[in-house]
C-alpha positions in Angstrom: 101.1 98.1 109.4 104.6 99.5 108.9 105.9 96.7 109.2 109.4 97.2 111.8 112.7 97.2 109.4 115.6 94.9 109.6 117.0 94.1 106.5 120.6 91.3 106.5 121.9 94.3 103.7 120.6 97.0 102.7 120.7 98.7 99.5 120.7 101.9 98.0 118.3 104.5 97.4 114.8 104.8 96.8 115.3 100.8 96.5 115.9 101.1 100.9 112.2 101.6 101.5 110.7 98.8 99.7 109.4 96.5 101.8 110.9 94.3 99.5 110.1 94.0 95.7 108.3 90.2 95.3 105.6 92.5 97.5 105.0 95.5 95.6 103.4 96.0 93.5 103.1 98.0 89.9 101.7 101.7 91.3 103.2 101.3 94.6 106.3 100.8 92.0 106.7 103.4 89.5 103.9 105.9 91.3 104.1 105.7 95.4 107.6 104.4 95.6 108.8 107.4 94.0 106.5 109.6 95.3 106.8 108.5 99.5 111.2 108.6 99.0 110.4 112.6 97.7 108.4 113.1 100.7 110.0 110.8 103.1 113.1 112.5 102.2 111.6 116.6 102.8 110.0 115.2 106.3 113.4 114.2 107.6 114.8 117.2 106.7 111.8 119.4 108.4 112.0 116.7 111.2 108.9 115.3 111.3 109.0 111.8 112.2 107.4 108.5 110.8 104.9 108.5 113.3 103.6 111.8 112.2 103.7 112.0 108.7 101.1 109.2 109.7 98.7 111.5 111.8 99.1 114.3 109.3 98.1 111.6 105.8 95.4 110.9 108.7 94.0 114.1 108.6 94.3 114.7 105.5 92.2 111.0 104.5 89.6 112.5 107.3 89.2 115.1 104.4 88.8 113.7 101.4 86.6 111.1 103.0 84.1 114.1 103.9 84.2 115.1 100.5 82.6 112.0 99.6 80.3 113.1 101.6 78.3 115.2 99.1 76.6 114.7 95.5 79.5 116.9 93.4 82.1 115.2 90.7 83.4 118.2 91.7 84.4 118.2 95.0 84.6 114.3 95.0 88.0 114.5 92.2 89.3 116.7 95.0 88.8 114.1 97.1 90.5 111.9 95.2 93.4 114.1 95.0 93.0 114.0 98.6 93.1 110.1 98.6 95.6 109.1 96.9 98.2 112.1 98.6 97.0 110.5 101.9 98.1 107.6 100.6 101.4 108.7 99.4 101.7 109.2 103.4 101.0 106.2 104.7 104.1 105.0 102.2 106.3 107.9 103.0 105.6 107.3 106.8 107.6 103.9 106.3 110.3 104.6 104.0 110.9 107.3 106.3 111.7 105.1 108.9 113.3 102.2 107.4 115.7 105.2 105.7 116.0 106.2 109.9 115.9 103.8 111.0 113.5 104.2 112.8 111.0 101.4 112.7 109.0 101.0 116.5 106.4 99.1 117.6 105.0 102.0 118.1 105.4 103.5 114.8 102.8 100.5 113.7 100.8 101.1 115.9 100.5 105.2 114.2 100.4 103.9 111.4 98.0 100.8 111.7 95.7 103.5 113.7 95.9 106.2 111.1 95.0 103.8 108.4 91.3 103.2 110.5 90.1 106.6 111.0 91.3 107.1 107.6 88.2 104.2 106.6 86.5 105.0 109.0 85.9 108.7 107.8 85.1 107.3 104.3 82.5 104.7 105.6 80.5 106.7 107.7 80.3 109.9 105.4 79.9 107.5 101.8 76.4 106.3 104.5 75.5 110.2 105.1 75.6 110.8 101.2 73.3 107.6 100.4 70.9 108.0 103.4 71.2 112.0 103.0 69.9 111.4 99.3 67.0 109.7 100.3 68.7 105.9 100.9 67.7 103.1 103.5 69.2 103.8 106.9 69.8 100.0 106.4 72.6 100.6 104.7 74.1 101.0 107.8 74.1 97.3 108.9 75.8 96.9 105.4 78.8 99.9 106.8 79.7 98.0 109.9 79.7 94.4 108.0 81.8 95.9 105.6 84.0 98.0 107.8 84.6 94.4 109.6 85.4 92.6 106.5 88.0 95.2 105.7 89.5 94.9 109.3 90.0 91.7 108.8 91.1 91.9 105.2 93.8 94.0 106.5 95.3 92.0 109.6 95.2 88.8 107.9 97.9 90.4 104.7 99.3 92.9 106.6 100.2 88.8 108.4 100.3 87.0 105.5 102.7 90.0 103.9 105.3 90.7 106.9 105.8 86.5 107.7 107.1 87.1 103.8 109.3 89.6 104.1 110.8 87.5 107.4 110.9 84.2 105.8 112.2 85.6 102.2 113.3 89.0 102.4 115.0 88.1 105.4 113.4 91.1 107.6 112.2 90.5 111.3 108.9 92.1 111.1 107.3 89.1 111.3 109.0 88.6 114.5 109.4 91.9 115.8 105.6 92.0 115.6 104.7 88.8 117.2 102.7 88.9 119.9 104.9 87.2 122.2 107.0 91.2 120.9 104.8 92.8 122.0 103.1 92.0 125.4 107.3 92.1 125.9 107.0 95.7 124.9 103.0 96.3 127.0 105.0 95.0 129.6 108.5 97.5 129.1 106.0 100.6 128.7 104.9 102.1 132.1 101.1 103.9 132.2 103.1 107.4 132.4 103.1 106.5 129.0 99.2 106.1 128.3 99.3 106.9 124.4 101.7 104.3 124.4 100.3 102.0 126.6 97.1 101.8 125.3 98.2 101.7 121.7 100.2 98.7 122.7 97.7 96.7 124.4 94.8 98.0 121.7 98.0 96.8 119.1 99.0 93.3 121.9 95.2 92.1 120.7 95.9 92.8 116.8 98.3 90.1 116.7 96.1 88.2 119.0 93.8 87.6 116.8 96.3 87.5 113.5 98.2 84.2 114.7 94.7 82.7 116.2 93.3 83.2 112.7 96.1 81.2 111.0 97.6 79.4 113.4 100.7 76.7 111.2 101.8 80.1 110.3 102.5 81.1 114.0 103.7 77.1 114.1 105.9 77.6 111.1 108.1 80.7 112.5 108.6 78.1 116.1 109.2 75.7 113.1 111.9 77.4 111.0 114.6 78.4 114.3 115.7 74.8 113.5 116.2 75.2 109.7 118.4 76.8 107.8 116.9 79.8 106.7 118.6 79.7 102.9 116.7 76.6 102.5 113.5 78.2 104.1 113.7 81.5 102.0 113.5 79.5 98.9 110.7 76.6 99.5 108.9 79.7 101.3 109.6 82.1 97.9 108.8 79.2 95.4 105.4 78.3 97.1 103.9 81.9 98.3 104.8 84.1 95.8 102.0 82.6 93.4 99.5 84.5 96.7 101.5 87.9 96.9 99.6 88.8 93.3 95.9 87.8 95.7 96.9 89.2 98.5 97.7 92.6 97.0 94.6 92.1 95.1 92.7 93.4 99.0 96.0 96.4 100.0 94.5 99.9 99.3 95.9 99.8 95.4 92.7 97.9 94.6 90.3 99.3 96.9 90.8 102.9 95.6 90.2 102.4 92.2 86.7 100.9 92.9 85.8 103.3 95.0 86.6 105.8 92.6 85.6 104.5 90.0 82.2 103.7 91.5 82.1 107.5 92.7 82.5 108.2 89.2 79.1 106.9 88.2 77.4 108.6 91.0 77.2 104.8 93.0 79.3 104.8 95.4 77.8 102.5 97.3 78.1 99.4 96.2 81.8 99.9 97.2 80.6 98.4 100.9 78.9 95.5 98.7 82.2 94.9 97.1 83.8 94.7 100.6 81.9 91.8 101.7 81.3 89.9 98.5 84.1 90.2 96.5 86.8 90.7 99.2 85.4 88.2 101.8 86.4 86.0 98.8 88.9 86.8 98.1 90.8 86.6 101.9 88.5 82.6 102.0 90.6 81.9 98.9 94.0 83.1 100.4 93.5 82.3 103.6 92.6 78.4 103.1 96.0 78.3 99.9 98.2 80.2 103.0 97.6 77.1 105.3 97.9 75.0 102.9 101.7 75.6 102.1 102.0 76.5 105.6 101.3 72.9 105.9 102.7 71.2 103.5 106.1 73.7 104.4 105.2 71.7 108.2 105.6 68.3 106.9 108.5 69.0 104.6 111.1 70.8 107.5 109.8 67.5 109.9 110.9 65.1 107.0 114.3 67.1 106.7 114.9 67.1 110.6 114.5 62.9 110.6 116.8 62.3 107.6 119.1 63.9 109.6 
């Protein structure tokens, strides 16, 4: 989900649209961010909002998922091209928000909705492809397990990235997207805006689940208010920077590369197996390592307070 922007110092040019260089993968920096930046400038010039870009990306992604249904490699390759465009648009909506300072909780909800629609389309069409080719209908059980796994993985990686942006890059994304902030926004939104109200209700549930699965991070957020941000930034970066690459391994790019490879060899259903096994194993490792780091930081904060 696109986090709400809020830099301490705003750089110029394309780097102004980065979340933070530490959390950007090489493919993002050298491919998607330049394309997304140009798309963001184009959409900004014609009056599109970040949410409108998210919806365009969702439509393109649904079309990509449909083309994965066919056992025609040419159509699959067109689907891959559309999938790449979807990811570029997913970058562009956040970049447009940062360029125009129009980041918002509503935008985060729309971005998350777009991502959800795209992966549902891909999963359903791949399952239908498997069944229509004579495969077992039991694939649907695997699809459901993979879908739940994907949702939890994305949710937690989003949470950890937002924390890194808050503590290291000096952005307000973690605070702005905490359940406390979302609850306040939900209470302030009237039912005369039903879609926005429903979106915030869903997002409130989403942030509560994040905090439930990583309670030590929530405690760290609260404790961080009593220590100098420069000290915590250095300590947090030193401990968590090695974990960024593991978080990035659960991001969109590695998933796309794996899916494309399996489509090229005609075995896309194996993607669901990887989702449930390999990616879940990485998630468990990432959560375990982060929890250890958070407990260590909390202990250091307590020790620092004791010396004051």
